[in-house]
C-alpha positions as CSV (number, residue, x, y, z in Angstrom):
1,X,0.2,0.2,-0.1
2,X,1.2,3.6,-0.6
3,X,2.1,6.0,2.0
4,X,0.0,8.8,1.1
5,X,1.3,10.9,3.5
6,X,4.7,9.9,3.2
7,X,4.3,10.7,-0.7
8,X,3.0,14.3,0.0
9,X,5.9,15.2,2.1
10,X,8.5,14.4,-0.2
11,X,6.4,16.3,-2.9
12,X,6.4,19.2,-0.8
13,X,10.2,18.6,0.5
14,X,11.2,18.4,-3.5
15,X,8.9,21.4,-4.3
16,X,10.7,23.4,-1.4
17,X,14.1,22.5,-2.8
18,X,13.5,24.2,-5.9
19,X,12.1,27.2,-5.0
20,X,15.2,27.7,-2.8
21,X,17.4,26.4,-5.7
22,X,15.6,29.6,-8.0
23,X,15.6,31.9,-5.0
24,X,19.7,31.6,-5.0
25,X,20.1,31.6,-8.5
26,X,17.6,34.8,-9.2
27,X,19.8,36.5,-5.7
28,X,23.3,35.5,-7.6
29,X,22.0,37.1,-11.0
30,X,20.8,40.0,-9.5
31,X,24.1,41.0,-7.8
32,X,25.6,40.1,-11.2
33,X,24.6,43.0,-12.9
34,X,25.5,46.8,-11.5
35,X,24.0,50.0,-12.4
36,X,25.6,53.5,-12.0
37,X,22.5,55.3,-11.1
38,X,19.0,54.1,-10.4
39,X,17.6,58.1,-11.6
40,X,17.6,59.7,-14.7
41,X,17.2,63.6,-14.9
42,X,17.0,65.9,-17.5
43,X,16.0,69.5,-18.4
44,X,16.6,72.5,-20.5
45,X,20.2,72.9,-18.9
46,X,20.9,69.1,-18.8
47,X,19.8,68.0,-21.9
48,X,22.1,64.6,-21.9
49,X,22.7,62.0,-19.1
50,X,24.8,58.6,-19.2
51,X,23.9,55.5,-17.8
52,X,26.3,52.5,-17.2
53,X,25.5,49.1,-17.0
54,X,28.4,46.6,-15.7
55,X,28.4,42.9,-15.8
56,X,30.3,41.0,-12.9
57,X,29.2,37.7,-14.3
58,X,31.4,35.1,-16.0
59,X,28.8,34.6,-18.4
60,X,27.6,37.3,-21.1
61,X,24.1,38.9,-20.7
62,X,21.5,39.7,-23.1
63,X,20.3,43.4,-22.1
64,X,17.0,44.8,-23.2
65,X,16.0,48.4,-22.5
66,X,12.2,49.7,-22.7
67,X,9.8,52.3,-21.6
68,X,6.8,51.7,-19.3
69,X,4.7,54.1,-17.4
70,X,3.2,54.1,-13.6
71,X,1.4,56.0,-11.6
72,X,1.6,56.9,-8.1
73,X,-1.3,56.9,-5.2
74,X,-1.7,59.8,-3.0
75,X,0.5,58.0,-0.6
76,X,3.5,57.5,-3.0
77,X,2.2,53.8,-4.0
78,X,3.4,52.8,-7.3
79,X,0.7,51.6,-9.8
80,X,0.7,50.3,-13.0
81,X,-0.7,52.2,-15.9
82,X,-3.3,49.9,-17.8
83,X,-4.6,52.7,-20.4
84,X,-3.8,51.8,-24.0
85,X,-2.7,54.9,-24.9
86,X,0.5,57.2,-23.6
87,X,-0.5,59.3,-20.7
88,X,0.1,62.5,-20.9
89,X,3.2,62.9,-18.6
90,X,4.8,60.1,-20.2
91,X,8.7,61.4,-21.1
92,X,8.4,59.1,-24.2
93,X,8.4,61.5,-26.8
94,X,10.8,63.7,-25.0
95,X,13.7,61.4,-25.5
96,X,15.9,59.2,-27.4
97,X,18.1,56.6,-25.7
98,X,20.5,54.0,-27.1
99,X,21.4,51.2,-27.4
100,X,17.9,49.5,-26.6
101,X,19.5,46.1,-26.8
102,X,23.3,44.9,-26.6
103,X,25.5,41.8,-25.3
104,X,27.1,42.6,-21.8
105,X,30.2,40.6,-21.7
106,X,31.8,39.1,-18.9
107,X,33.9,42.0,-16.4
108,X,32.8,44.5,-19.4
109,X,30.4,47.7,-19.1
110,X,27.9,49.2,-21.6
111,X,27.1,53.0,-21.9
112,X,23.4,54.0,-22.4
113,X,23.0,57.8,-23.7
114,X,20.0,59.7,-23.0
115,X,19.1,63.0,-25.1
116,X,16.4,65.2,-24.5
117,X,14.5,66.5,-28.0
118,X,14.2,69.9,-28.5
119,X,10.2,70.9,-28.9
120,X,9.4,74.8,-29.8
121,X,6.7,76.5,-27.4
122,X,6.9,73.9,-24.7
123,X,4.6,74.6,-21.5
124,X,6.5,74.1,-18.0
125,X,5.7,70.4,-17.0
126,X,7.6,67.2,-15.8
127,X,7.0,64.4,-17.6
128,X,8.3,60.8,-16.2
129,X,8.5,57.4,-17.6
130,X,10.6,54.0,-16.5
131,X,13.4,52.2,-18.0
132,X,13.1,48.9,-17.9
133,X,16.3,47.0,-17.4
134,X,15.8,43.4,-18.5
135,X,18.9,41.2,-18.3
136,X,19.6,37.2,-18.4
137,X,21.8,34.9,-19.4
138,X,20.7,33.3,-22.7
139,X,21.5,29.5,-22.4
140,X,20.6,27.8,-25.7
141,X,21.8,24.3,-24.7
142,X,18.9,22.2,-23.7
143,X,18.8,18.4,-22.5
144,X,15.9,16.4,-21.9
145,X,15.0,15.8,-18.4
146,X,16.8,18.9,-17.0
147,X,15.4,22.3,-16.2
148,X,16.6,25.0,-18.1
149,X,16.5,27.9,-15.8
150,X,17.4,31.4,-17.2
151,X,17.3,34.0,-14.2
152,X,16.5,37.4,-15.2
153,X,17.2,40.8,-13.6
154,X,14.7,43.7,-14.1
155,X,14.3,46.8,-13.0
156,X,12.6,50.1,-13.2
157,X,14.5,52.8,-13.4
158,X,12.7,56.0,-13.1
159,X,13.2,58.9,-16.1
160,X,12.3,62.4,-15.6
161,X,12.1,65.4,-18.2
162,X,11.3,68.5,-16.6
163,X,10.5,71.6,-18.8
164,X,11.0,75.2,-17.5
165,X,10.2,76.3,-13.6
166,X,8.0,74.3,-11.6
167,X,7.1,74.9,-8.0
168,X,7.1,72.7,-5.2
169,X,6.3,73.0,-1.2
170,X,7.5,70.4,1.1
171,X,7.2,70.3,5.0
172,X,6.9,68.1,7.9
173,X,3.7,67.0,9.3
174,X,2.3,64.2,11.7
175,X,5.3,63.9,13.9
176,X,5.2,61.4,16.2
177,X,8.2,59.7,18.5
178,X,7.3,55.9,19.9
179,X,9.3,53.0,20.4
180,X,12.9,54.7,19.9
181,X,11.8,55.8,16.7
182,X,10.0,59.5,15.4
183,X,7.3,58.6,12.7
184,X,6.3,61.4,10.6
185,X,5.0,62.7,7.1
186,X,6.3,64.6,4.1
187,X,4.0,66.6,2.2
188,X,4.4,67.6,-1.1
189,X,2.3,69.8,-3.1
190,X,3.1,71.4,-6.6
191,X,3.8,70.7,-10.2
192,X,7.0,69.1,-9.9
193,X,8.4,65.8,-7.9
194,X,10.8,66.0,-5.1
195,X,13.8,63.6,-4.9
196,X,16.6,63.7,-1.8
197,X,17.7,62.5,1.5
198,X,15.9,62.3,5.3
199,X,18.1,63.2,8.1
200,X,17.4,63.0,11.6
201,X,20.1,65.3,13.3
202,X,21.5,65.8,16.9
203,X,21.1,69.4,17.1
204,X,23.9,69.6,20.1
205,X,26.4,68.0,18.0
206,X,25.0,68.6,14.4
207,X,25.5,64.9,13.7
208,X,23.3,62.5,11.6
209,X,21.4,59.9,14.3
210,X,19.8,58.3,11.2
211,X,19.3,58.5,7.7
212,X,17.4,57.4,4.3
213,X,18.5,58.5,1.2
214,X,16.7,58.9,-2.1
215,X,13.3,59.3,-1.0
216,X,11.0,60.6,-3.8
217,X,7.2,62.0,-4.5
218,X,5.5,62.9,-7.7
219,X,3.1,64.2,-9.0
220,X,-0.1,62.5,-8.0
221,X,1.3,61.9,-4.3
222,X,0.4,64.7,-1.8
223,X,2.6,62.9,0.9
224,X,5.0,60.0,2.2
225,X,5.2,58.3,5.4
226,X,8.5,57.5,6.9
227,X,10.1,56.3,9.7
228,X,13.9,57.3,11.6
229,X,15.6,55.4,15.0
230,X,16.4,58.2,17.4
231,X,18.8,55.8,18.5
232,X,17.2,56.9,22.5
233,X,18.6,60.3,22.1
234,X,16.3,63.2,24.1
235,X,13.4,64.0,21.3
236,X,14.0,67.4,22.2
237,X,17.5,67.3,21.1
238,X,16.6,66.0,17.5
239,X,15.6,67.3,14.5
240,X,14.4,66.4,11.0
241,X,15.7,67.5,7.8
242,X,15.1,67.3,4.1
243,X,17.8,67.7,1.7
244,X,16.7,67.4,-2.3
245,X,19.7,66.3,-4.7
246,X,20.6,69.2,-6.6
247,X,21.9,66.6,-9.3
248,X,18.4,65.8,-10.1
249,X,17.0,69.1,-10.1
250,X,16.2,70.1,-6.8
251,X,17.4,72.9,-4.0
252,X,14.4,72.6,-1.1
253,X,16.2,72.1,2.4
254,X,13.2,71.6,4.9
255,X,14.2,71.2,8.6
256,X,11.7,70.3,11.1
257,X,11.7,70.2,14.9
258,X,10.9,66.7,16.4
259,X,9.6,68.1,19.6
260,X,8.8,71.8,20.4
261,X,11.0,72.8,23.2
262,X,9.1,75.0,25.8
263,X,11.1,77.3,28.1
């Protein structure tokens, strides 16, 4: 008689084993491709940009680059765009980039060049798309009874095109200290995105206690929620700071007290 319980356990073990193998392979593959940046920014003063992909693998990687669009909800969560036509704020018609398909040989790199198109009488606005970086090992050898696994690395890199002078207001709100952490909201109001770093500063020494790099909020999102560790420092001695990255068209520096001091 077949022991169904034992057979079921063996099936689960085999399935778990293959899942672990797949996860390890994907993790290894993800570490094989390195990118020089995780954001591309173009404006009328910076009409060109270069993006570099490097292959630390021992096998060649077949890479394909394409554009995709996402929206954001009010709290800054990424939402896939489901429309059939390009949205009005798509950057696709504003940029050219090449190459779009290439083989990345072992221990080598590939530059991808972005150029902003010139358009007459363009109104001030910000346009956004995502570059899909799709790289994987092309395995042409197949053997019967063996699983042919081709791990793939996919990244979505935001591409921002900014036309003219756009305004944005940034502030801290809903600041709350709990369990050795400060919880807070960054609010955004205006016609352009923000991108920069959050810092928690000890006002007595002007040193960083904690930080989070590369936070962003885009048009369509009014706020984002964040938290930083206080390192058990008295909240009255702490202040929050948001610093926009000037490399990506920002100049905002916002400072806010964690707890108001009353003398």
